[in-house]
C-alpha positions as CSV (number, residue, x, y, z in Angstrom):
1,M,-6.0,58.4,50.3
2,A,-8.4,56.3,48.4
3,H,-5.6,57.2,45.2
4,N,-3.1,55.6,47.0
5,T,-5.0,52.8,48.6
6,T,-6.0,51.7,44.8
7,K,-2.6,51.9,43.3
8,S,-1.0,50.1,46.3
9,S,-3.8,47.3,45.3
10,Y,-2.7,47.3,41.9
11,N,1.0,47.3,42.7
12,Q,0.4,44.2,44.8
13,L,-1.1,42.9,41.8
14,A,1.9,43.6,39.3
15,D,4.3,42.4,41.9
16,R,2.0,39.0,42.0
17,L,2.0,38.6,38.0
18,N,5.9,39.1,37.9
19,R,6.6,36.2,40.7
20,F,5.9,34.0,37.5
21,P,8.5,34.0,34.7
22,Q,6.3,35.8,32.4
23,G,5.5,38.9,33.8
24,A,4.9,42.2,33.0
25,P,7.3,45.2,33.9
26,P,5.2,47.9,36.0
27,S,4.1,51.0,34.6
28,E,1.3,53.5,34.2
29,L,0.1,51.9,30.7
30,L,0.1,48.6,32.7
31,F,-1.9,49.8,36.1
32,K,-4.4,51.6,33.4
33,I,-5.2,48.1,32.0
34,L,-5.2,46.3,35.4
35,K,-7.9,48.8,36.4
36,M,-10.1,48.2,33.6
37,L,-9.4,44.3,34.0
38,F,-9.8,44.2,37.8
39,S,-11.9,45.8,40.3
40,E,-9.4,47.1,43.2
41,K,-11.0,44.4,45.5
42,E,-10.4,42.0,42.9
43,S,-6.9,43.0,42.3
44,R,-6.2,43.0,46.0
45,L,-7.2,39.9,46.5
46,V,-5.7,38.1,43.1
47,A,-2.5,39.3,44.3
48,L,-2.5,37.0,47.4
49,M,-3.3,34.2,45.2
50,P,-0.4,31.4,44.6
51,I,1.4,30.5,41.6
52,K,0.3,27.0,41.4
53,P,-3.5,26.2,41.0
54,F,-5.8,26.3,43.9
55,T,-8.7,25.4,45.0
56,A,-11.7,27.5,46.8
57,K,-10.9,26.4,49.7
58,K,-7.7,27.4,49.7
59,A,-8.5,30.9,48.4
60,S,-11.3,31.2,51.6
61,R,-8.3,30.4,53.9
62,I,-6.4,33.0,52.3
63,W,-8.8,35.6,51.7
64,K,-10.0,35.0,55.2
65,M,-13.3,35.0,53.6
66,N,-16.3,32.6,53.9
67,L,-16.5,29.7,51.2
68,T,-19.9,30.7,49.4
69,S,-18.4,34.4,49.1
70,T,-15.1,33.3,48.0
71,Q,-16.9,31.0,45.4
72,M,-19.0,33.8,44.0
73,V,-15.4,35.8,43.4
74,L,-13.7,32.8,41.6
75,D,-16.2,32.1,39.3
76,E,-16.8,35.9,38.3
77,L,-13.2,36.0,37.4
78,A,-13.0,33.0,35.7
79,G,-16.5,34.0,33.8
80,R,-14.0,37.1,32.4
81,A,-11.3,34.7,31.6
82,I,-9.2,36.5,34.4
83,L,-8.7,33.0,35.8
84,V,-8.9,30.1,34.4
85,D,-10.9,27.0,36.0
86,I,-9.9,23.5,35.4
87,E,-11.9,20.5,36.4
88,Q,-9.6,17.6,38.3
89,N,-11.6,15.1,40.4
90,G,-14.8,16.7,40.2
91,E,-13.6,19.8,42.0
92,S,-12.8,23.5,40.1
93,V,-9.0,24.0,40.4
94,Y,-8.5,27.8,39.7
95,V,-5.1,29.1,38.3
96,L,-4.5,32.8,37.3
97,P,-2.5,32.6,33.9
98,P,0.2,34.7,32.9
99,P,-0.6,37.9,30.9
100,M,0.7,36.6,27.9
101,A,-0.1,34.2,26.6
102,G,-3.3,34.8,29.2
103,F,-5.7,37.2,30.5
104,F,-4.4,39.6,28.3
105,E,-5.5,37.7,25.1
106,F,-8.5,36.2,26.8
107,S,-9.8,40.0,26.8
108,L,-10.3,40.6,23.4
109,M,-11.1,36.7,22.3
110,R,-14.7,37.8,21.6
111,V,-17.0,40.6,20.9
112,R,-18.3,42.1,24.7
113,D,-19.7,45.0,26.0
114,D,-18.7,44.8,30.0
115,I,-15.9,46.7,29.2
116,D,-14.6,49.3,26.6
117,Q,-12.7,46.6,24.1
118,K,-11.6,49.9,21.9
119,V,-9.7,51.9,24.9
120,L,-8.7,48.6,25.9
121,S,-7.0,47.8,22.7
122,E,-5.5,51.3,22.6
123,L,-3.4,50.3,25.9
124,F,-2.4,47.3,24.6
125,Y,-1.2,49.0,21.4
126,E,0.9,51.3,23.6
127,Y,2.1,48.8,26.3
128,L,3.3,45.8,23.9
129,N,3.7,48.0,20.8
130,V,5.3,51.6,21.8
131,E,6.3,51.6,25.3
132,E,8.2,48.2,24.0
133,D,9.7,47.0,27.7
134,F,6.6,44.0,27.9
135,I,7.4,42.5,24.5
136,K,11.2,42.6,24.9
137,D,11.0,41.2,28.5
138,L,8.4,38.3,27.3
139,F,10.4,37.6,23.9
140,T,14.1,38.5,24.4
141,R,15.0,37.8,28.0
142,D,16.1,34.0,28.1
143,L,17.1,30.8,25.7
144,T,14.0,29.6,26.5
145,Q,10.8,31.2,24.9
146,V,7.0,31.1,25.2
147,G,6.1,29.9,21.7
148,R,7.6,28.4,18.8
149,A,6.6,27.9,14.9
150,F,5.1,24.9,13.5
151,V,5.9,24.1,10.1
152,Q,3.4,24.3,7.5
153,E,3.1,20.3,6.8
154,P,2.0,21.2,2.9
155,A,5.5,22.7,2.4
156,L,7.4,19.4,3.8
157,S,8.5,16.9,0.9
158,R,7.8,13.3,1.8
159,E,11.2,12.8,2.8
160,N,11.2,15.5,5.4
161,A,7.6,14.3,6.3
162,L,9.3,11.3,7.8
163,H,11.2,12.9,10.5
164,V,8.7,15.4,12.1
165,L,7.3,14.6,15.2
166,D,3.7,14.7,16.6
167,Y,4.2,17.8,18.7
168,E,6.0,19.6,15.9
169,R,2.8,18.7,13.5
170,A,-0.2,21.6,14.3
171,T,-2.9,18.6,12.9
172,E,-1.3,16.3,15.5
173,V,-1.5,18.7,18.3
174,I,-5.3,19.2,17.0
175,K,-5.9,15.5,16.8
176,G,-4.8,14.6,20.7
177,A,-6.2,17.8,22.2
178,S,-9.2,16.5,25.0
179,H,-10.6,19.6,24.0
180,R,-10.5,22.2,20.9
181,S,-11.7,25.7,20.5
182,V,-12.0,28.8,18.2
183,S,-12.0,32.5,19.0
184,L,-11.1,35.7,17.7
185,C,-7.2,36.7,16.7
186,Y,-6.3,38.5,19.7
187,C,-4.4,40.6,17.7
188,R,-6.2,41.3,14.8
189,H,-9.1,42.2,16.6
190,K,-6.9,44.3,18.8
191,M,-5.8,46.6,15.6
192,H,-9.6,46.4,14.0
193,H,-10.4,48.4,16.9
194,L,-7.4,51.0,15.9
195,G,-8.3,50.7,12.3
196,K,-4.8,49.0,11.3
197,A,-6.3,45.5,11.0
198,C,-5.5,43.3,8.0
199,D,-8.1,41.3,5.6
200,A,-6.5,38.3,7.5
201,P,-9.5,36.0,9.0
202,Q,-9.9,36.7,12.5
203,E,-11.9,34.0,14.0
204,I,-9.0,31.3,13.4
205,C,-7.3,31.1,16.8
206,M,-7.6,28.1,18.8
207,T,-7.0,27.0,22.1
208,F,-6.6,23.4,23.2
209,N,-7.3,20.7,26.5
210,N,-7.9,22.3,29.8
211,V,-7.8,26.0,28.6
212,A,-9.9,25.2,25.9
213,A,-12.6,23.7,28.1
214,S,-12.5,26.6,30.5
215,L,-13.1,29.6,27.7
216,V,-15.9,27.4,25.9
217,K,-17.3,27.0,29.2
218,H,-17.9,30.8,29.9
219,G,-18.2,31.8,26.5
220,H,-15.3,33.0,25.2
221,A,-14.6,30.4,22.5
222,R,-16.9,28.1,20.9
223,S,-16.2,24.6,21.0
224,L,-14.6,22.4,17.5
225,E,-14.4,19.2,16.5
226,V,-11.4,17.8,15.0
227,E,-12.6,18.2,11.0
228,E,-13.3,22.0,11.6
229,S,-10.0,22.4,13.7
230,L,-8.5,21.0,10.6
231,D,-10.1,23.0,8.2
232,L,-9.5,26.5,9.8
233,L,-5.8,25.4,9.7
234,Q,-5.9,24.8,6.3
235,I,-7.7,28.4,6.1
236,A,-4.7,29.6,7.7
237,Y,-2.5,27.7,5.2
238,E,-4.2,29.3,2.3
239,H,-3.7,33.0,4.1
240,N,0.2,32.6,4.6
241,L,-0.8,32.8,8.2
242,V,2.2,31.4,10.3
243,Q,1.2,28.7,13.1
244,F,2.4,30.0,16.4
245,G,2.0,27.8,19.9
246,E,2.8,26.8,23.3
247,N,6.4,26.1,23.6
248,V,6.1,22.4,25.0
249,R,5.6,19.1,23.5
250,E,2.9,17.7,25.9
251,E,-0.7,19.5,26.4
252,V,-0.1,22.4,24.0
253,T,-2.6,25.1,25.1
254,F,-3.0,27.5,21.9
255,I,-1.6,27.8,18.3
256,C,-2.4,31.2,16.7
257,N,-2.7,31.7,13.5
258,C,-0.2,34.7,12.9
259,C,0.0,37.6,10.1
260,A,2.8,39.6,10.0
261,C,1.3,42.6,10.2
262,C,-0.7,42.7,13.5
263,C,0.6,39.6,15.6
264,E,2.9,40.9,18.5
265,A,5.0,37.7,18.2
266,L,5.7,38.3,14.5
267,T,6.4,41.7,15.8
268,A,9.1,40.8,18.0
269,A,10.4,38.3,15.9
270,R,11.4,41.3,13.0
271,R,12.3,43.7,15.5
272,F,14.6,41.6,18.0
273,A,15.3,39.1,15.3
274,I,19.0,38.3,16.7
275,L,17.8,37.5,19.9
276,S,15.8,34.8,18.6
277,P,12.2,35.8,20.1
278,I,10.6,32.9,19.2
279,H,11.9,29.4,18.9
280,T,11.9,28.2,15.4
281,T,10.8,24.6,13.5
282,N,13.4,22.1,12.5
283,F,13.5,23.3,9.3
284,I,15.3,25.7,6.8
285,P,14.3,26.9,3.6
286,V,16.9,25.9,0.3
287,I,17.0,28.5,-2.7
288,A,17.3,26.6,-6.1
289,K,18.7,30.2,-7.2
290,S,19.9,29.2,-11.0
291,D,16.0,28.6,-11.4
292,C,14.9,31.6,-9.8
293,N,13.4,34.2,-11.8
294,G,13.3,37.2,-8.9
295,C,9.6,36.8,-8.9
296,G,9.8,38.4,-5.0
297,K,6.8,36.6,-3.7
298,C,8.7,34.8,-1.3
299,V,10.0,38.2,0.4
300,I,6.3,39.4,0.6
301,A,5.1,36.7,2.3
302,C,7.9,35.8,4.9
303,P,6.4,37.3,8.1
304,V,9.9,38.2,9.5
305,E,11.8,39.7,6.7
306,A,14.1,36.6,6.4
307,M,14.1,36.6,2.2
308,S,15.2,39.3,0.2
309,L,16.4,40.1,-3.2
310,V,19.5,40.5,-4.4
311,S,21.4,40.8,-7.9
312,A,22.1,37.3,-10.0
313,N,25.6,38.8,-10.8
314,N,24.8,38.0,-14.4
315,P,26.3,39.9,-16.5
316,V,24.0,39.2,-19.5
317,K,21.3,40.4,-17.2
318,P,22.6,43.0,-14.9
319,E,19.2,43.8,-13.7
320,M,18.4,40.3,-12.6
321,K,17.5,39.7,-8.8
322,V,16.9,36.1,-7.1
323,A,16.1,35.7,-3.8
324,K,18.3,35.3,-0.4
325,L,17.4,33.9,2.7
326,N,18.7,35.0,6.1
327,E,19.3,31.9,8.2
328,D,19.9,33.7,11.0
329,I,16.5,35.3,11.5
330,C,14.7,32.5,9.6
331,L,11.3,30.7,11.6
332,G,11.3,27.6,9.2
333,C,7.6,28.1,9.1
334,G,7.6,27.0,5.1
335,V,5.1,30.1,4.2
336,C,7.7,30.6,0.9
337,V,7.8,27.2,-0.3
338,R,4.2,27.4,-0.8
339,T,4.1,30.9,-2.3
340,C,7.0,29.9,-4.9
341,A,5.2,29.3,-8.1
342,K,8.1,27.6,-10.0
343,G,9.0,25.0,-6.8
344,N,12.1,26.6,-6.5
345,I,12.3,26.4,-2.7
346,Q,12.2,23.7,-0.5
347,L,12.8,22.8,3.6
348,K,15.8,20.8,5.0
349,S,16.6,19.8,8.2
350,R,17.9,22.1,10.4
351,S,22.1,21.4,11.5
352,S,20.6,20.9,15.2
353,R,17.4,20.2,16.3
354,V,15.6,22.6,18.2
355,I,14.7,21.5,21.7
356,T,11.3,22.1,23.0
357,P,10.5,21.7,26.6
358,L,8.4,18.5,27.6
359,N,5.5,20.5,29.4
360,G,4.6,24.0,30.8
361,T,6.4,23.0,34.3
362,H,9.2,22.2,32.6
363,R,9.2,25.7,30.4
364,A,8.2,27.5,33.6
365,V,11.6,26.2,35.0
366,L,14.0,26.7,32.9
367,M,12.5,30.5,32.0
368,A,12.7,30.9,36.0
369,I,16.3,29.6,36.1
370,E,17.2,31.7,33.3
371,R,15.6,35.0,35.0
372,G,16.7,34.4,38.4
373,Q,13.5,33.7,39.5
374,L,13.6,29.9,40.6
375,Q,13.3,30.7,44.3
376,N,9.5,32.2,43.5
377,L,8.5,28.6,41.9
378,I,9.5,26.5,44.6
379,F,8.6,28.9,47.5
380,D,5.7,30.6,47.0
381,N,5.5,33.4,49.1
382,R,1.3,33.3,49.9
383,V,1.2,29.3,50.0
384,L,3.6,26.1,50.6
385,W,3.6,24.0,47.7
386,S,2.6,20.9,48.1
387,H,4.6,18.2,48.3
388,R,3.7,16.5,45.1
389,A,4.2,20.5,43.2
390,M,7.7,20.4,44.8
391,A,8.9,16.9,44.0
392,G,7.4,18.0,40.3
393,V,9.8,21.2,39.9
394,L,13.0,19.4,41.7
395,G,12.1,16.5,39.2
396,V,12.8,18.8,36.1
397,I,15.6,20.7,37.9
398,L,17.5,17.3,38.7
399,K,17.1,16.4,34.4
400,L,18.8,19.6,33.3
401,P,22.4,20.1,32.1
402,P,25.1,20.5,34.8
403,F,25.2,24.6,34.6
404,K,21.6,24.7,35.1
405,Q,21.5,23.0,38.0
406,I,24.0,25.3,39.3
407,L,22.3,28.3,38.6
408,A,19.2,27.0,40.2
409,N,20.8,26.3,43.3
410,Q,22.7,29.5,43.7
411,Q,18.9,30.9,43.2
412,V,17.4,28.9,45.8
413,K,20.5,28.4,47.9
414,S,19.2,25.6,49.5
415,R,21.0,22.9,50.9
416,Y,18.2,20.3,50.2
417,L,18.8,21.0,46.7
418,E,22.3,21.0,46.8
419,A,22.4,17.5,48.2
420,L,20.0,16.4,45.8
421,I,21.8,17.7,42.7
422,N,25.1,16.4,44.2
423,H,23.4,12.7,44.8
424,I,22.7,13.0,40.9
425,E,26.0,13.4,40.1
426,I,27.3,10.8,42.1
């Protein structure tokens, strides 16, 4: 009987996670992971939490628990980076982040002894890299993805640099953040426990703004000043690491510095390249083939295997090779530009710009529409949204292209939403 109760509470938690667009497909591996991160009581309580941020008072009402006990549970969960706590107008507001980018990574962003990180790493590897449903679900279901690549700014020509917007620059994300922090790279830390980590730096992945403030507060990350953050970015460039960050223009919460061998995002980019699992930069490399000597350095450096060596078709030197780019899978990160000793690779602007959602709400609405889950954002099964939150979601919907508005209306089947959309079209 106890076994059934336990599994039921973790099933409820999995259902709660999957009400948000970035969910986690249920499996025995997922339940093993959740059991390591949540007690049975915690899983039952967290399963009741709304998608939108909530206060201790709201949690107290939902849990039917006195405020002191509620606060203790919330602080314990925030202390383990299961919840993110944010200070708003002198009051703590809590939110349950998605598994990725979220509490899966947070669990390995520092060395800790309250859980067996080796066992957890093995479970993560099986769930994400072997079972594969989670990674496919996260990176390949939609047009709108969780993350995007940043161009390596030193690879830009002076002319190209004029066309890069601030939100496309990792340096500007760093400079504009209210808080900055660094922690262990989740991916390389995980692979370290499996004996498969590369020699790229581990303490190099950065978080920003409210998420950084929460992680620093609870000891999961180390606070950074602007200059040290920029120094870490330079170290990442020197190790040919790719900057993979949150797919939003405002209030970016993370920029990871990713290697091709350990990073799950780059692994997904290679496995499912045709499905574009990572939003690219607005640049694409151009190879001066007439000057290419076929050294292959760019092929080795490319994190998604977009570069290859092909015959130069030189009748005088029949064995001669030159580099060739597969534009369909190229991220436009610029790593190849920096590895070409002869300077034969340059970046040019893509023919059409990549569209980046404005903020987390915009991205969540787009993903929810594409996944048929918009009703979960608008009508939270546990707690009704405030009018302000509803207005924020509907405001995003009304700015969508007409065909996506139709999809949204079909999912919600709301006369109110239909009236709003029709009013905008008049």
